[in-house]
C-alpha positions as CSV (number, residue, x, y, z in Angstrom):
1,X,0.0,0.0,0.0
2,X,1.4,3.4,-0.9
3,X,2.4,5.2,2.3
4,X,2.0,8.9,3.1
5,X,5.0,10.2,1.2
6,X,3.5,8.9,-2.1
7,X,0.2,10.6,-1.4
8,X,1.9,13.9,-0.7
9,X,3.8,13.5,-4.0
10,X,0.5,12.9,-5.7
11,X,-0.9,16.1,-4.2
12,X,2.1,18.1,-5.3
13,X,1.9,16.7,-8.8
14,X,-1.8,17.5,-9.1
15,X,-1.2,21.0,-7.8
16,X,1.7,21.5,-10.3
17,X,0.0,20.0,-13.4
18,X,-3.7,20.6,-12.9
19,X,-4.4,23.4,-10.3
20,X,-6.3,26.3,-12.0
21,X,-7.3,24.1,-15.0
22,X,-10.8,23.2,-16.0
23,X,-11.0,19.4,-16.2
24,X,-13.0,17.0,-18.2
25,X,-13.8,14.2,-15.7
26,X,-15.1,10.8,-16.8
27,X,-15.2,7.2,-15.6
28,X,-14.2,5.0,-18.6
29,X,-15.1,1.8,-16.7
30,X,-18.4,3.3,-15.6
31,X,-18.3,2.6,-11.9
32,X,-17.8,6.3,-11.0
33,X,-20.0,7.8,-13.8
34,X,-22.3,9.7,-11.4
35,X,-19.4,11.1,-9.3
36,X,-17.6,12.1,-12.5
37,X,-20.6,14.0,-13.8
38,X,-20.6,16.1,-10.6
39,X,-17.0,17.2,-11.2
40,X,-16.9,17.4,-15.0
41,X,-16.2,20.8,-16.4
42,X,-15.1,22.4,-13.1
43,X,-11.8,23.9,-12.2
44,X,-9.4,22.1,-9.8
45,X,-8.4,24.6,-7.2
46,X,-6.1,22.7,-4.9
47,X,-4.8,19.3,-4.1
48,X,-3.9,18.2,-0.6
49,X,-3.0,15.1,1.3
50,X,-3.4,14.0,4.8
51,X,-1.8,10.7,5.6
52,X,-3.1,8.3,3.0
53,X,-6.0,10.4,1.9
54,X,-5.9,12.6,-1.2
55,X,-8.4,15.5,-1.6
56,X,-8.9,17.3,-4.9
57,X,-10.8,20.5,-4.3
58,X,-13.0,21.9,-7.1
59,X,-14.3,25.4,-7.7
60,X,-17.9,24.5,-6.6
61,X,-16.7,23.4,-3.2
62,X,-16.8,19.7,-3.8
63,X,-13.9,17.4,-3.2
64,X,-12.8,14.2,-4.9
65,X,-11.6,12.0,-2.0
66,X,-9.3,9.2,-2.9
67,X,-7.6,6.4,-0.9
68,X,-5.4,4.3,-3.1
69,X,-5.4,1.3,-0.8
70,X,-3.4,-1.8,-1.8
71,X,-4.0,-1.7,-5.5
72,X,-4.8,1.9,-6.5
73,X,-2.5,3.8,-8.8
74,X,-2.4,6.9,-11.0
75,X,-0.9,7.1,-14.4
76,X,0.0,10.6,-15.9
77,X,0.9,12.1,-19.2
78,X,0.7,15.2,-21.2
79,X,2.4,17.6,-23.6
80,X,5.8,19.3,-23.3
81,X,4.7,21.4,-20.4
82,X,4.0,18.3,-18.3
83,X,6.9,17.1,-16.2
84,X,6.4,14.6,-13.3
85,X,6.1,11.0,-12.3
86,X,4.5,8.8,-15.0
87,X,2.9,6.6,-12.3
88,X,2.4,6.9,-8.5
89,X,0.7,4.2,-6.4
90,X,0.6,0.5,-6.3
91,X,1.6,-1.7,-8.0
92,X,4.7,0.4,-8.0
93,X,6.9,1.3,-11.0
94,X,10.4,1.2,-9.7
95,X,11.7,4.7,-9.3
96,X,8.4,6.3,-10.4
97,X,10.0,7.2,-13.7
98,X,10.1,10.9,-14.4
99,X,8.9,12.0,-17.9
100,X,8.3,15.2,-19.7
101,X,5.4,14.5,-22.0
102,X,4.1,11.4,-23.8
103,X,5.5,11.7,-27.2
104,X,9.2,12.6,-26.9
105,X,8.6,15.7,-29.0
106,X,6.4,14.0,-31.5
107,X,3.4,16.2,-30.6
108,X,0.6,15.8,-28.0
109,X,-2.7,14.5,-29.4
110,X,-4.5,14.2,-26.1
111,X,-4.8,11.2,-23.7
112,X,-4.4,7.7,-25.0
113,X,-7.3,5.2,-25.1
114,X,-8.0,4.0,-21.6
115,X,-6.3,0.8,-20.7
116,X,-7.8,-1.5,-18.2
117,X,-10.4,-0.5,-15.6
118,X,-9.9,3.2,-15.3
119,X,-12.1,4.4,-12.5
120,X,-11.6,8.1,-13.1
121,X,-10.0,10.0,-15.9
122,X,-9.1,13.7,-15.4
123,X,-8.1,15.7,-18.5
124,X,-6.9,19.3,-18.9
125,X,-5.7,21.1,-22.0
126,X,-2.1,20.0,-21.4
127,X,-2.3,16.6,-19.6
128,X,-4.2,13.7,-18.2
129,X,-4.4,11.4,-15.1
130,X,-6.0,8.0,-14.9
131,X,-6.9,6.3,-11.6
132,X,-7.2,2.5,-11.3
133,X,-8.1,0.3,-8.4
134,X,-8.6,2.7,-5.4
135,X,-10.1,1.5,-2.2
136,X,-12.1,4.7,-1.9
137,X,-13.1,7.2,-4.6
138,X,-16.0,9.6,-3.8
139,X,-17.3,13.1,-4.2
140,X,-17.8,14.7,-0.8
141,X,-18.6,18.1,0.6
142,X,-16.4,20.3,2.8
143,X,-18.2,19.2,6.0
144,X,-17.7,15.5,5.0
145,X,-14.0,16.2,4.4
146,X,-13.7,17.8,7.8
147,X,-15.3,14.6,9.3
148,X,-12.7,12.4,7.6
149,X,-9.9,14.6,8.9
150,X,-11.3,14.6,12.4
151,X,-10.9,10.8,12.5
152,X,-7.2,10.9,11.5
153,X,-4.1,11.3,13.7
154,X,-1.5,14.0,13.0
155,X,0.4,13.9,9.6
156,X,4.2,13.8,9.8
157,X,4.2,15.6,6.4
158,X,1.6,18.2,7.3
159,X,2.4,21.9,7.4
160,X,2.4,21.9,11.2
161,X,4.4,18.8,11.7
162,X,7.2,20.6,13.5
163,X,4.8,22.4,15.8
164,X,4.7,21.4,19.4
165,X,1.0,20.7,19.3
166,X,1.4,18.0,16.6
167,X,4.3,16.4,18.5
168,X,2.3,16.4,21.8
169,X,-0.8,15.1,20.1
170,X,1.1,12.1,18.7
171,X,2.7,11.5,22.1
172,X,-0.7,11.6,23.8
173,X,-2.3,9.2,21.3
174,X,0.5,6.7,21.5
175,X,0.9,6.7,25.3
176,X,-2.8,6.6,25.8
177,X,-3.1,3.1,24.4
178,X,-2.4,-0.4,25.8
179,X,-1.8,-1.9,22.4
180,X,1.7,-2.8,21.0
181,X,3.4,0.2,19.5
182,X,3.9,-1.9,16.3
183,X,0.1,-1.9,15.8
184,X,-0.4,1.8,16.9
185,X,2.0,3.1,14.3
186,X,-0.2,1.5,11.6
187,X,-3.4,2.9,13.1
188,X,-4.3,6.0,11.0
189,X,-6.2,7.5,14.0
190,X,-2.9,7.5,15.9
191,X,-0.5,8.6,13.1
192,X,-1.7,9.4,9.5
193,X,0.4,8.1,6.6
194,X,2.6,5.5,8.1
195,X,2.5,2.0,6.6
196,X,4.3,-1.3,6.9
197,X,7.8,-0.1,5.7
198,X,8.0,3.0,7.8
199,X,6.5,1.2,10.8
200,X,9.3,-1.5,10.8
201,X,12.1,0.8,9.9
202,X,11.4,3.7,12.4
203,X,11.0,1.2,15.3
204,X,14.3,-0.4,14.4
205,X,16.1,2.9,14.1
206,X,14.8,4.0,17.6
207,X,15.5,0.5,19.1
208,X,12.0,0.0,20.3
209,X,10.4,-3.4,20.3
210,X,7.2,-3.5,18.2
211,X,5.7,-5.5,21.1
212,X,6.2,-2.7,23.7
213,X,2.8,-1.3,24.8
214,X,2.0,2.3,23.8
215,X,1.6,3.3,27.4
216,X,5.1,2.0,28.2
217,X,6.7,4.1,25.6
218,X,8.4,7.1,27.3
219,X,7.6,10.7,26.3
220,X,11.2,11.0,25.1
221,X,10.9,7.8,23.0
222,X,7.6,9.0,21.5
223,X,9.0,12.4,20.6
224,X,12.0,10.7,19.0
225,X,9.7,8.4,17.0
226,X,7.8,11.4,15.7
227,X,10.9,13.3,14.7
228,X,12.3,10.3,12.9
229,X,9.1,9.6,11.0
230,X,9.0,13.3,10.0
231,X,12.5,13.2,8.7
232,X,12.2,9.8,6.9
233,X,8.9,10.7,5.2
234,X,10.1,14.0,4.0
235,X,13.1,12.2,2.5
236,X,10.6,9.9,0.8
237,X,8.8,12.8,-0.7
238,X,12.0,14.2,-2.2
239,X,13.4,10.9,-3.4
240,X,10.2,9.2,-4.5
241,X,11.2,6.0,-2.6
242,X,11.7,4.9,1.0
243,X,15.4,4.9,2.1
244,X,15.9,4.4,5.8
245,X,19.5,3.2,6.1
246,X,22.3,5.5,7.1
247,X,25.4,5.8,4.7
248,X,27.7,4.1,7.2
249,X,25.4,0.9,7.0
250,X,25.8,0.5,3.3
251,X,28.5,-1.2,1.2
252,X,29.4,2.1,-0.6
253,X,28.1,5.2,1.0
254,X,29.1,7.3,-2.0
255,X,27.0,5.4,-4.5
256,X,23.3,5.6,-5.2
257,X,21.4,3.4,-2.7
258,X,20.5,0.0,-4.3
259,X,17.2,-1.6,-3.4
260,X,18.9,-4.3,-1.4
261,X,20.5,-1.7,0.9
262,X,17.6,0.7,1.3
263,X,16.1,-0.8,4.5
264,X,17.3,-2.2,7.8
265,X,14.7,-4.9,8.6
266,X,11.8,-4.6,6.1
267,X,11.6,-7.8,4.0
268,X,14.9,-9.0,5.4
269,X,13.6,-12.0,7.5
270,X,16.6,-14.4,8.3
271,X,19.2,-12.0,7.0
272,X,21.8,-10.5,9.4
273,X,21.0,-7.3,11.1
274,X,23.0,-4.5,9.5
275,X,24.0,-3.2,13.0
276,X,24.5,-6.4,15.1
277,X,24.4,-9.4,12.8
278,X,21.4,-11.1,14.6
279,X,19.0,-12.7,12.1
280,X,16.1,-10.4,11.4
281,X,12.8,-11.8,12.6
282,X,9.5,-11.8,10.8
283,X,5.9,-12.6,11.9
284,X,2.3,-11.4,11.6
285,X,1.0,-8.4,13.5
286,X,-2.4,-6.9,12.7
287,X,-2.7,-9.0,9.5
288,X,0.4,-7.4,8.1
289,X,4.0,-8.8,8.0
290,X,6.2,-7.4,10.8
291,X,10.0,-7.3,10.7
292,X,12.4,-6.5,13.6
293,X,15.8,-7.3,15.1
294,X,15.4,-9.3,18.3
295,X,18.7,-8.0,19.7
296,X,18.6,-4.4,18.7
297,X,14.9,-4.1,19.7
298,X,14.9,-6.2,22.8
299,X,11.9,-5.4,24.9
């Protein structure tokens, strides 16, 4: 499932490529035809993300709310003025290839014929975006958007992430629960945007057992967790991928980070810990695969 950094990249790309443009909105597969009709012909004013939720705000005060889930993904293209990722979401395209236009200078003739089950197609004068396979895709009002946001925890990529109020809200929510912190970090009502990769990696980096109960996490530990998530996810937005290892823990710190060296414990079950050599453990927690180092993260 795309984590929060990918959704914030989506919001930035929509703002860059489509904000201020009047969009033709359709549903080639037909499942979103009624919703598309409510947005068709209106101007996209802003795009914003909170955690894993994407909100596209149109000029008649309606929002297109999208949650990509496990299988949702956007494809993009356009003329020579369009520059951005060609695909964002899951299944991932390694590196989220950067392109500038569809036709390599051959001339833009509009969007291609829809391929597969395109739930929503958004088309401007200069570009297009196709959405496939989202968990949620609906037109909502401003009050309905506010209700969605009220259910979510603070976003490490939000504009107020460095504010004391955001830090303390995260600390309060984590330490107020008797569930394992490995579950809490995946709970969008505790922390918006973190998924399986960031969950495993930040707990390793902070040497906290995923089995430690939230109420047993100290204030200092919770504050450090927040700070690390903020830093790592901002790196993810900039780089278009999740890299959590430090240069000193890679074979060649001067070279670009290969996929095999991007993480400490995620998907490394049975391999030696990069810090202590202990075999990385893997099991299920909350219906998702959990990875941790039994030595570095001893309870």
